[in-house]
Structures are given as C-alpha cells and as structure tokens.
DOBA-855542 format. One line per field, with one value per atom (N, C-alpha, C): residue number from 0; residue in one letter; x, y, z. Coordinates in steps of 0.2 Angstrom, whole numbers, plus 5000, padded with zeros to 4 digits. Layout:
residues N
resi: c(NUM|...)
resn: c(A|...)
px: c(X|...)
py: c(Y|...)
pz: c(Z|...)
end
This chain:
residues 273
resi: c(0|0|0|1|1|1|2|2|2|3|3|3|4|4|4|5|5|5|6|6|6|7|7|7|8|8|8|9|9|9|10|10|10|11|11|11|12|12|12|13|13|13|14|14|14|15|15|15|16|16|16|17|17|17|18|18|18|19|19|19|20|20|20|21|21|21|22|22|22|23|23|23|24|24|24|25|25|25|26|26|26|27|27|27|28|28|28|29|29|29|30|30|30|31|31|31|32|32|32|33|33|33|34|34|34|35|35|35|36|36|36|37|37|37|38|38|38|39|39|39|40|40|40|41|41|41|42|42|42|43|43|43|44|44|44|45|45|45|46|46|46|47|47|47|48|48|48|49|49|49|50|50|50|51|51|51|52|52|52|53|53|53|54|54|54|55|55|55|56|56|56|57|57|57|58|58|58|59|59|59|60|60|60|61|61|61|62|62|62|63|63|63|64|64|64|65|65|65|66|66|66|67|67|67|68|68|68|69|69|69|70|70|70|71|71|71|72|72|72|73|73|73|74|74|74|75|75|75|76|76|76|77|77|77|78|78|78|79|79|79|80|80|80|81|81|81|82|82|82|83|83|83|84|84|84|85|85|85|86|86|86|87|87|87|88|88|88|89|89|89|90|90|90|91|91|91|92|92|92|93|93|93|94|94|94|95|95|95|96|96|96|97|97|97|98|98|98|99|99|99|100|100|100|101|101|101|102|102|102|103|103|103|104|104|104|105|105|105|106|106|106|107|107|107|108|108|108|109|109|109|110|110|110|111|111|111|112|112|112|113|113|113|114|114|114|115|115|115|116|116|116|117|117|117|118|118|118|119|119|119|120|120|120|121|121|121|122|122|122|123|123|123|124|124|124|125|125|125|126|126|126|127|127|127|128|128|128|129|129|129|130|130|130|131|131|131|132|132|132|133|133|133|134|134|134|135|135|135|136|136|136|137|137|137|138|138|138|139|139|139|140|140|140|141|141|141|142|142|142|143|143|143|144|144|144|145|145|145|146|146|146|147|147|147|148|148|148|149|149|149|150|150|150|151|151|151|152|152|152|153|153|153|154|154|154|155|155|155|156|156|156|157|157|157|158|158|158|159|159|159|160|160|160|161|161|161|162|162|162|163|163|163|164|164|164|165|165|165|166|166|166|167|167|167|168|168|168|169|169|169|170|170|170|171|171|171|172|172|172|173|173|173|174|174|174|175|175|175|176|176|176|177|177|177|178|178|178|179|179|179|180|180|180|181|181|181|182|182|182|183|183|183|184|184|184|185|185|185|186|186|186|187|187|187|188|188|188|189|189|189|190|190|190|191|191|191|192|192|192|193|193|193|194|194|194|195|195|195|196|196|196|197|197|197|198|198|198|199|199|199|200|200|200|201|201|201|202|202|202|203|203|203|204|204|204|205|205|205|206|206|206|207|207|207|208|208|208|209|209|209|210|210|210|211|211|211|212|212|212|213|213|213|214|214|214|215|215|215|216|216|216|217|217|217|218|218|218|219|219|219|220|220|220|221|221|221|222|222|222|223|223|223|224|224|224|225|225|225|226|226|226|227|227|227|228|228|228|229|229|229|230|230|230|231|231|231|232|232|232|233|233|233|234|234|234|235|235|235|236|236|236|237|237|237|238|238|238|239|239|239|240|240|240|241|241|241|242|242|242|243|243|243|244|244|244|245|245|245|246|246|246|247|247|247|248|248|248|249|249|249|250|250|250|251|251|251|252|252|252|253|253|253|254|254|254|255|255|255|256|256|256|257|257|257|258|258|258|259|259|259|260|260|260|261|261|261|262|262|262|263|263|263|264|264|264|265|265|265|266|266|266|267|267|267|268|268|268|269|269|269|270|270|270|271|271|271|272|272|272)
resn: c(M|M|M|T|T|T|P|P|P|G|G|G|L|L|L|S|S|S|F|F|F|D|D|D|A|A|A|S|S|S|K|K|K|T|T|T|G|G|G|Y|Y|Y|N|N|N|T|T|T|T|T|T|T|T|T|T|T|T|A|A|A|T|T|T|T|T|T|G|G|G|F|F|F|P|P|P|L|L|L|A|A|A|T|T|T|T|T|T|T|T|T|A|A|A|G|G|G|F|F|F|N|N|N|F|F|F|G|G|G|V|V|V|G|G|G|T|T|T|S|S|S|T|T|T|T|T|T|S|S|S|S|S|S|T|T|T|F|F|F|L|L|L|N|N|N|K|K|K|T|T|T|T|T|T|S|S|S|A|A|A|P|P|P|I|I|I|S|S|S|T|T|T|S|S|S|L|L|L|T|T|T|A|A|A|P|P|P|S|S|S|T|T|T|H|H|H|T|T|T|S|S|S|L|L|L|G|G|G|T|T|T|T|T|T|T|T|T|T|T|T|V|V|V|S|S|S|S|S|S|V|V|V|T|T|T|G|G|G|I|I|I|Q|Q|Q|S|S|S|G|G|G|A|A|A|I|I|I|N|N|N|F|F|F|C|C|C|Q|Q|Q|L|L|L|E|E|E|E|E|E|S|S|S|I|I|I|N|N|N|K|K|K|W|W|W|T|T|T|L|L|L|D|D|D|L|L|L|E|E|E|E|E|E|Q|Q|Q|E|E|E|K|K|K|V|V|V|F|F|F|V|V|V|N|N|N|Q|Q|Q|A|A|A|T|T|T|Q|Q|Q|I|I|I|N|N|N|A|A|A|W|W|W|D|D|D|K|K|K|L|L|L|L|L|L|I|I|I|T|T|T|N|N|N|G|G|G|E|E|E|K|K|K|I|I|I|V|V|V|T|T|T|L|L|L|N|N|N|Q|Q|Q|E|E|E|V|V|V|E|E|E|R|R|R|V|V|V|K|K|K|I|I|I|E|E|E|Q|Q|Q|Q|Q|Q|Q|Q|Q|L|L|L|E|E|E|H|H|H|E|E|E|L|L|L|D|D|D|Y|Y|Y|V|V|V|V|V|V|G|G|G|Q|Q|Q|Q|Q|Q|K|K|K|E|E|E|L|L|L|Q|Q|Q|E|E|E|C|C|C|L|L|L|I|I|I|P|P|P|L|L|L|E|E|E|K|K|K|E|E|E|L|L|L|A|A|A|S|S|S|L|L|L|S|S|S|V|V|V|S|S|S|D|D|D|S|S|S|D|D|D|R|R|R|E|E|E|Y|Y|Y|T|T|T|Y|Y|Y|R|R|R|L|L|L|S|S|S|E|E|E|N|N|N|L|L|L|D|D|D|T|T|T|Q|Q|Q|L|L|L|K|K|K|R|R|R|M|M|M|S|S|S|E|E|E|D|D|D|L|L|L|K|K|K|E|E|E|I|I|I|I|I|I|E|E|E|H|H|H|L|L|L|N|N|N|E|E|E|A|A|A|N|N|N|R|R|R|A|A|A|Q|Q|Q|D|D|D|S|S|S|S|S|S|D|D|D|P|P|P|I|I|I|V|V|V|Q|Q|Q|I|I|I|G|G|G|K|K|K|I|I|I|L|L|L|N|N|N|A|A|A|H|H|H|M|M|M|N|N|N|S|S|S|L|L|L|Q|Q|Q|W|W|W|L|L|L|D|D|D|Q|Q|Q|Q|Q|Q|T|T|T|A|A|A|L|L|L|L|L|L|T|T|T|Q|Q|Q|K|K|K|I|I|I|Q|Q|Q|H|H|H|I|I|I|D|D|D|Q|Q|Q|M|M|M|H|H|H|Q|Q|Q|S|S|S|F|F|F|R|R|R|Q|Q|Q|E|E|E|S|S|S|E|E|E|Q|Q|Q|N|N|N|L|L|L|H|H|H|L|L|L|A|A|A|Y|Y|Y|N|N|N)
px: c(6183|6184|6185|6191|6192|6193|6188|6188|6192|6196|6200|6198|6196|6194|6199|6201|6206|6203|6203|6201|6207|6208|6214|6211|6214|6212|6213|6218|6219|6215|6213|6210|6205|6199|6194|6193|6194|6193|6194|6193|6194|6196|6200|6203|6200|6198|6195|6199|6201|6205|6201|6199|6195|6199|6198|6201|6196|6195|6190|6194|6192|6195|6190|6191|6186|6190|6186|6190|6194|6194|6198|6202|6208|6212|6210|6209|6206|6211|6212|6216|6213|6217|6215|6213|6207|6205|6205|6208|6209|6206|6202|6198|6199|6201|6201|6197|6193|6188|6190|6191|6193|6188|6186|6181|6185|6184|6187|6194|6195|6201|6200|6203|6202|6204|6200|6201|6202|6207|6209|6207|6204|6201|6205|6208|6211|6208|6206|6202|6206|6207|6210|6206|6205|6201|6205|6202|6205|6208|6205|6207|6213|6216|6222|6221|6215|6213|6213|6216|6217|6213|6208|6204|6206|6208|6209|6205|6201|6196|6197|6199|6199|6192|6191|6184|6186|6183|6183|6177|6177|6171|6172|6167|6168|6162|6162|6156|6157|6152|6152|6149|6152|6149|6150|6146|6147|6154|6157|6163|6163|6167|6167|6174|6175|6182|6182|6187|6187|6194|6194|6200|6201|6205|6206|6213|6213|6220|6223|6219|6222|6219|6222|6220|6216|6210|6205|6205|6206|6205|6199|6195|6188|6189|6188|6189|6182|6179|6173|6174|6171|6171|6164|6163|6157|6157|6153|6153|6149|6152|6149|6150|6145|6145|6144|6149|6149|6148|6143|6142|6147|6149|6155|6152|6156|6154|6160|6159|6165|6164|6169|6169|6164|6162|6157|6150|6149|6142|6142|6148|6148|6147|6150|6150|6142|6139|6132|6128|6129|6125|6126|6132|6133|6130|6131|6127|6120|6117|6110|6108|6112|6110|6111|6116|6117|6111|6108|6103|6096|6096|6090|6090|6096|6097|6096|6098|6097|6090|6086|6079|6075|6077|6074|6076|6082|6083|6079|6078|6074|6067|6064|6057|6057|6062|6062|6063|6067|6067|6061|6057|6051|6046|6045|6040|6042|6049|6050|6048|6049|6048|6040|6036|6029|6027|6030|6028|6029|6035|6037|6032|6030|6025|6018|6016|6010|6010|6016|6017|6016|6020|6019|6012|6008|6001|5997|5998|5995|5996|6002|6003|6000|6000|5996|5989|5986|5979|5977|5982|5980|5980|5985|5985|5978|5976|5970|5964|5964|5958|5958|5964|5964|5962|5964|5962|5954|5952|5945|5941|5943|5940|5940|5945|5945|5940|5940|5935|5928|5926|5920|5918|5923|5921|5920|5924|5922|5915|5913|5907|5901|5903|5898|5896|5902|5901|5898|5899|5896|5889|5887|5880|5876|5879|5876|5875|5879|5879|5873|5873|5867|5861|5860|5854|5851|5856|5854|5852|5855|5853|5846|5845|5839|5833|5835|5830|5828|5833|5832|5828|5830|5826|5819|5817|5811|5807|5810|5807|5805|5810|5809|5803|5803|5797|5791|5790|5784|5782|5787|5785|5783|5786|5784|5777|5776|5769|5764|5765|5760|5760|5765|5764|5761|5761|5758|5751|5748|5741|5737|5738|5734|5736|5742|5743|5739|5738|5734|5727|5724|5717|5717|5721|5721|5721|5726|5726|5719|5716|5710|5705|5705|5700|5702|5708|5710|5708|5708|5706|5699|5695|5688|5687|5691|5690|5693|5698|5701|5696|5692|5687|5682|5680|5675|5679|5685|5689|5689|5690|5691|5684|5678|5672|5670|5672|5671|5675|5681|5686|5683|5681|5677|5671|5667|5661|5663|5668|5670|5672|5676|5678|5672|5667|5661|5657|5657|5654|5658|5664|5668|5667|5667|5666|5659|5654|5647|5647|5650|5650|5654|5659|5663|5659|5655|5651|5645|5642|5636|5639|5645|5648|5649|5651|5652|5646|5641|5634|5631|5632|5630|5633|5640|5643|5641|5639|5637|5630|5626|5619|5620|5624|5625|5627|5632|5635|5629|5625|5620|5615|5613|5608|5611|5618|5621|5620|5622|5621|5614|5609|5603|5600|5603|5600|5604|5608|5613|5608|5604|5600|5593|5592|5586|5586|5581|5581|5582|5585|5586|5580|5575|5568|5565|5568|5565|5566|5560|5561|5567|5568|5573|5580|5581|5587|5588|5582|5583|5584|5581|5583|5590|5593|5600|5604|5602|5606|5606|5600|5599|5604|5604|5608|5615|5617|5624|5626|5621|5622|5623|5619|5619|5626|5628|5634|5640|5640|5645|5645|5639|5638|5641|5640|5642|5650|5653|5660|5663|5660|5662|5662|5656|5656|5661|5663|5668|5675|5676|5682|5683|5677|5677|5678|5675|5676|5683|5686|5694|5698|5696|5700|5699|5693|5691|5695|5695|5699|5706|5709|5716|5717|5712|5713|5712|5708|5707|5713|5716|5722|5728|5728|5733|5732|5726|5724|5726|5725|5726|5734|5738|5745|5747|5745|5747|5745|5739|5737|5741|5743|5748|5755|5757|5764|5763|5758|5756|5756|5752|5751|5758|5762|5769|5773|5773|5777|5774|5768|5765|5767|5767|5769|5776|5780|5787|5789|5785|5786|5784|5778|5776|5781|5784|5788|5795|5797|5803|5801|5795|5794|5793|5790|5790|5796|5801|5807|5812)
py: c(5795|5792|5798|5797|5803|5800|5800|5798|5803|5800|5804|5802|5807|5806|5809|5807|5810|5808|5813|5813|5814|5810|5810|5810|5813|5813|5807|5802|5796|5791|5791|5785|5788|5785|5788|5782|5784|5779|5783|5779|5782|5778|5780|5776|5779|5774|5776|5772|5777|5774|5775|5770|5771|5769|5773|5772|5772|5767|5767|5765|5769|5768|5765|5759|5757|5754|5750|5747|5741|5739|5733|5736|5732|5734|5731|5735|5733|5735|5731|5732|5737|5740|5746|5742|5744|5741|5746|5744|5748|5745|5749|5746|5751|5748|5753|5750|5754|5752|5756|5752|5754|5751|5754|5752|5748|5741|5737|5734|5735|5733|5729|5723|5719|5722|5720|5724|5718|5720|5715|5718|5714|5717|5712|5716|5712|5714|5709|5711|5707|5711|5708|5710|5705|5706|5704|5704|5704|5697|5692|5685|5683|5688|5687|5683|5683|5679|5684|5682|5687|5684|5687|5685|5689|5686|5689|5686|5691|5689|5693|5690|5694|5695|5702|5704|5707|5704|5707|5710|5716|5719|5722|5722|5725|5728|5735|5739|5743|5743|5747|5754|5759|5766|5770|5774|5778|5782|5782|5785|5793|5796|5803|5806|5810|5813|5820|5820|5826|5829|5835|5838|5844|5843|5848|5850|5857|5860|5859|5858|5858|5852|5850|5844|5847|5843|5845|5840|5841|5836|5838|5833|5834|5830|5833|5829|5830|5824|5825|5820|5822|5818|5816|5809|5806|5803|5804|5801|5795|5789|5783|5780|5779|5777|5770|5766|5759|5757|5752|5750|5746|5747|5744|5737|5731|5724|5721|5717|5714|5706|5702|5695|5691|5693|5690|5690|5697|5698|5694|5694|5690|5682|5680|5673|5671|5676|5675|5675|5679|5680|5673|5671|5665|5659|5658|5653|5653|5659|5660|5658|5660|5658|5650|5647|5640|5636|5639|5636|5636|5642|5643|5639|5638|5634|5627|5624|5618|5616|5621|5621|5620|5625|5624|5618|5615|5609|5603|5603|5598|5599|5605|5606|5603|5605|5602|5595|5592|5584|5581|5584|5582|5582|5588|5589|5584|5584|5579|5572|5570|5563|5562|5567|5567|5567|5571|5571|5564|5561|5554|5549|5550|5545|5546|5552|5553|5551|5552|5550|5542|5538|5531|5529|5533|5532|5533|5538|5539|5534|5532|5527|5520|5519|5512|5513|5519|5520|5520|5522|5522|5515|5511|5504|5500|5502|5499|5501|5507|5510|5506|5505|5502|5494|5491|5485|5484|5489|5490|5491|5495|5496|5490|5486|5480|5475|5475|5470|5473|5479|5482|5480|5480|5478|5471|5467|5460|5458|5462|5461|5463|5468|5470|5465|5462|5457|5451|5449|5443|5445|5451|5453|5453|5455|5454|5447|5442|5435|5433|5435|5432|5435|5441|5443|5439|5437|5433|5426|5424|5417|5418|5423|5424|5425|5428|5429|5422|5418|5411|5407|5408|5404|5406|5413|5415|5412|5412|5409|5402|5398|5391|5390|5395|5394|5395|5400|5401|5395|5392|5386|5381|5380|5375|5376|5382|5384|5382|5384|5382|5374|5370|5363|5360|5364|5362|5363|5367|5369|5362|5359|5353|5347|5347|5342|5344|5350|5352|5350|5351|5349|5342|5338|5331|5329|5332|5330|5331|5337|5338|5333|5331|5325|5319|5317|5312|5311|5317|5318|5315|5317|5315|5308|5305|5298|5294|5297|5294|5293|5298|5297|5292|5291|5286|5279|5279|5273|5271|5275|5274|5271|5274|5272|5265|5264|5257|5252|5254|5249|5248|5253|5251|5247|5248|5245|5237|5236|5229|5226|5229|5227|5225|5229|5227|5221|5221|5215|5209|5209|5204|5201|5206|5204|5201|5203|5200|5193|5193|5186|5181|5183|5178|5176|5181|5179|5175|5176|5172|5165|5165|5158|5154|5157|5153|5151|5155|5153|5148|5148|5142|5136|5136|5130|5127|5131|5128|5125|5128|5126|5119|5119|5113|5107|5109|5104|5101|5105|5103|5099|5101|5097|5090|5091|5084|5079|5081|5077|5075|5079|5077|5073|5073|5070|5063|5061|5056|5049|5049|5043|5043|5049|5050|5047|5046|5044|5050|5048|5053|5056|5053|5056|5060|5061|5065|5072|5077|5083|5087|5085|5089|5087|5081|5080|5084|5084|5088|5096|5098|5105|5106|5101|5101|5101|5097|5097|5104|5107|5114|5119|5118|5123|5121|5115|5114|5117|5117|5120|5128|5130|5137|5139|5134|5136|5136|5131|5131|5138|5140|5146|5152|5152|5157|5157|5151|5150|5153|5152|5154|5162|5165|5172|5175|5171|5173|5173|5168|5168|5174|5175|5181|5187|5188|5194|5195|5189|5190|5192|5189|5192|5199|5201|5208|5213|5210|5214|5215|5209|5209|5215|5214|5219|5226|5227|5234|5236|5232|5233|5235|5231|5232|5239|5241|5247|5253|5252|5257|5258|5253|5253|5257|5256|5260|5267|5268|5275|5279|5275|5278|5280|5276|5277|5283|5283|5288|5295|5295|5301|5303|5299|5301|5304|5301|5304|5310|5311|5318|5323|5321|5326|5328|5323|5324|5329|5328|5332|5339|5340|5347|5350|5346|5349|5351|5347|5349|5355|5355|5361|5368|5368|5374|5376|5371|5373|5376)
pz: c(5594|5587|5582|5578|5573|5566|5562|5556|5551|5547|5542|5535|5531|5524|5520|5514|5510|5503|5499|5492|5487|5482|5478|5471|5466|5459|5456|5458|5455|5458|5465|5468|5473|5473|5478|5483|5489|5495|5502|5507|5514|5518|5523|5529|5535|5540|5546|5551|5557|5562|5568|5573|5578|5584|5589|5596|5601|5606|5611|5617|5623|5629|5634|5636|5641|5647|5651|5657|5655|5649|5646|5641|5641|5635|5628|5624|5617|5612|5607|5601|5597|5593|5588|5582|5580|5574|5568|5563|5557|5551|5548|5542|5537|5531|5525|5520|5517|5512|5506|5501|5494|5489|5485|5480|5475|5474|5470|5472|5479|5482|5488|5489|5495|5502|5507|5513|5519|5523|5529|5535|5540|5546|5552|5557|5562|5569|5573|5580|5585|5591|5597|5602|5607|5613|5619|5625|5631|5632|5629|5629|5625|5622|5618|5612|5609|5603|5597|5592|5586|5581|5578|5572|5566|5561|5555|5549|5547|5541|5536|5530|5524|5521|5520|5517|5510|5505|5498|5496|5495|5492|5486|5482|5475|5474|5474|5473|5467|5463|5457|5458|5457|5458|5452|5451|5445|5445|5439|5439|5439|5444|5445|5444|5441|5440|5444|5449|5453|5452|5451|5450|5455|5460|5465|5466|5466|5466|5473|5478|5485|5488|5494|5498|5504|5504|5510|5515|5521|5526|5531|5531|5535|5542|5547|5554|5557|5559|5563|5569|5574|5580|5582|5582|5584|5590|5595|5601|5602|5602|5603|5610|5613|5620|5620|5622|5623|5630|5631|5638|5641|5647|5650|5652|5651|5653|5655|5661|5663|5662|5664|5662|5666|5672|5676|5673|5671|5667|5661|5657|5651|5652|5658|5660|5662|5666|5668|5662|5657|5651|5647|5646|5642|5646|5653|5656|5655|5656|5655|5648|5643|5636|5635|5639|5638|5641|5647|5650|5646|5643|5639|5633|5630|5624|5626|5632|5634|5635|5638|5639|5633|5628|5621|5618|5619|5616|5619|5626|5629|5626|5626|5623|5616|5612|5605|5605|5609|5609|5611|5616|5618|5613|5610|5604|5599|5597|5591|5593|5600|5602|5601|5604|5603|5596|5592|5585|5581|5583|5581|5583|5589|5592|5588|5587|5584|5577|5574|5567|5566|5571|5571|5572|5577|5578|5572|5569|5563|5557|5557|5552|5554|5560|5563|5562|5563|5563|5555|5551|5544|5541|5543|5542|5544|5550|5553|5549|5547|5543|5536|5533|5527|5528|5533|5535|5536|5540|5541|5534|5530|5524|5520|5520|5516|5519|5526|5529|5527|5527|5526|5518|5514|5507|5507|5510|5510|5513|5519|5522|5517|5513|5508|5503|5501|5496|5499|5505|5508|5509|5511|5512|5505|5500|5493|5492|5493|5492|5496|5502|5507|5505|5502|5500|5494|5489|5484|5486|5491|5494|5497|5501|5504|5499|5493|5488|5485|5484|5482|5487|5493|5498|5498|5498|5497|5492|5486|5480|5481|5484|5486|5491|5496|5501|5498|5493|5489|5485|5482|5478|5483|5489|5493|5496|5498|5500|5495|5488|5483|5483|5484|5484|5490|5496|5502|5502|5498|5498|5496|5491|5490|5495|5498|5503|5509|5511|5517|5516|5509|5508|5508|5506|5506|5513|5517|5524|5528|5526|5529|5528|5522|5520|5523|5524|5527|5535|5538|5545|5546|5541|5541|5540|5535|5534|5540|5544|5550|5555|5556|5561|5559|5553|5551|5552|5550|5551|5558|5563|5570|5572|5570|5572|5570|5564|5561|5565|5567|5570|5577|5580|5587|5586|5581|5580|5579|5575|5574|5580|5584|5590|5595|5595|5599|5596|5590|5586|5588|5587|5589|5596|5601|5608|5609|5606|5606|5603|5597|5594|5598|5601|5605|5611|5614|5620|5617|5612|5609|5607|5605|5603|5609|5614|5621|5623|5623|5625|5621|5615|5610|5612|5613|5615|5621|5626|5632|5631|5627|5625|5621|5616|5613|5617|5621|5625|5630|5633|5637|5633|5627|5623|5620|5619|5617|5623|5629|5635|5636|5634|5636|5630|5624|5619|5617|5620|5618|5618|5623|5624|5620|5616|5613|5606|5602|5595|5591|5585|5580|5577|5578|5575|5580|5585|5590|5588|5589|5586|5590|5596|5600|5597|5594|5591|5585|5581|5575|5577|5582|5584|5586|5589|5591|5584|5579|5573|5570|5570|5567|5571|5578|5581|5580|5579|5577|5570|5566|5559|5560|5565|5566|5570|5574|5577|5572|5568|5563|5559|5557|5553|5558|5564|5568|5569|5569|5569|5563|5557|5551|5551|5554|5554|5559|5564|5569|5565|5561|5557|5552|5549|5544|5548|5554|5558|5560|5562|5563|5557|5552|5546|5544|5545|5544|5549|5555|5560|5559|5556|5554|5548|5544|5538|5540|5545|5548|5552|5555|5559|5554|5549|5544|5540|5539|5536|5541|5547|5552|5553|5553|5553|5547|5541|5535|5536|5539|5540|5544|5550|5555|5552|5548|5544|5539|5536|5531|5534|5540|5544|5547|5549|5552|5546|5540|5535|5533|5533|5531|5536|5543|5548|5547|5546|5545|5539|5533|5528|5529|5533|5535|5539|5544|5548|5545|5540|5536|5532|5529|5525|5528|5534|5538|5541|5543|5546|5540)
end
C-alpha cells in the first residue's frame, strides 16, 4: 500500500490508492476524501459484483492558509497483512452462521410462544382473581346480613325464653294437679265398681224378699223392712246415676287436660326448635 498525500495552496485534501495482492483477484479501490466535497467508492469482488455507494461527507475544520513555495510528496509504506480465505471456508462460515441463526430463531420462537402462553395464563388468572374478589365481596355482604339475622334470632330467643318462664311454672303446677286428678279418677272408678257390686247384691236380696213376702201381710214387720230396703235400693240407684254423671264429667275434664297438655308440649317443642 502506497498512500500519496498532496498539499495545495488553493485546496486541502488527500488521495489514497491501495493495491493488495492475494490468492484472489481483487479490484482496485480508490477513495478520495475531500472536505466539503462528495466522495464515490467502487468495490469489486471475486463474484463479479460491483457495488457503488455514494458517500457524502461534510466536515468542518478550522481554516488554515498554507503557502509553500515547493511541492512536498510524502510516501509511506504500511504493511497490512490480510488473512487469506477461500470460498469453501466462506461457505462453511455462512452455513454455520445460518444454522446458528436458525437455532436462535427457534429458541426465540419457543420463548415467544412460552411468553404468549404465560401472558394468556396471567390474563386468565387475573380474570379469575377478579371474579373471586367479587365473590368474596358478595360473601362478605351475605355474611353481614346473616349476622344481622342471627342477632335478630338471638333477641327473639331471649324474648321467647322470658315468655316460657311463666309457662314452665304453670306446667309444673299442672303436673301436681294432674297427679291429684288421676288419684281422684281411680278412686271414683273403685267406688263405682263397689256400688255396682252392692247394687247387684241388693237386687238379689230384694228379689228374694219379694218372693218370700208375697203371701205375707203388709202389716208384717218383714214386709215393712222390705219396703225400707226398696227405698234404700232406690237411693242407691240414684247414687249410682250420680256417680255415673260424675265419672262422665271427670272423663271430660281428663280429655280437656290431655288436649291442653298436648298443645303445651307442641308449643314448647316449637319454641325450643
């Protein structure tokens, strides 16, 4: 490489000519750089492709006025060692780079697919979280309503307990009267049985006396005793009738008591439930 530099009083610039000899024919590249002037670069390779790229550079440098009476030419030789490369190596490198690019592309596509799936999953989970949050808010509102209802039920239960206290006392007193009533009812049954037995005995005695006294005189003391016994029999029959009426009344009272007791038990059952 032999660079040539020229200085002129009217224009400041330099022209560079580079010549490289390798195992491949290369075109000569000539680049001229002028301050404030357009530059054109032409490159030719082994594949006979020509690339022309206009390069326009505008650099502002401090103005320098140089006045030289003679022309000075400076030549310098710089050794630049370029690595020799052939077409096979270039093709292998291009193939390797292509494979690497394809692998990177696959990795990128896979990662993009995963990120897309994760994004969709995040969006879905976000929607689920919003839905769950709404459900939680609704459950909180329902819980508050339930607490208010429970407070109301507790108040009603307290009032019901206060109302049940006198009923329980009355029920306790009724239980005592029930035992007395049952004792009276059994006693009346026993009396009724005894009276029926006595009535049958008296009937038999009266019939026997009537048969024995049919032929006797009315002034006979035995006849008079029979009349007295008949009067007693009538009195006992009347007592029997009154006892039957009393038994019916007791049964009616017992039925009323049973119905009242069932109603009380139902009310207590409903109150405690």
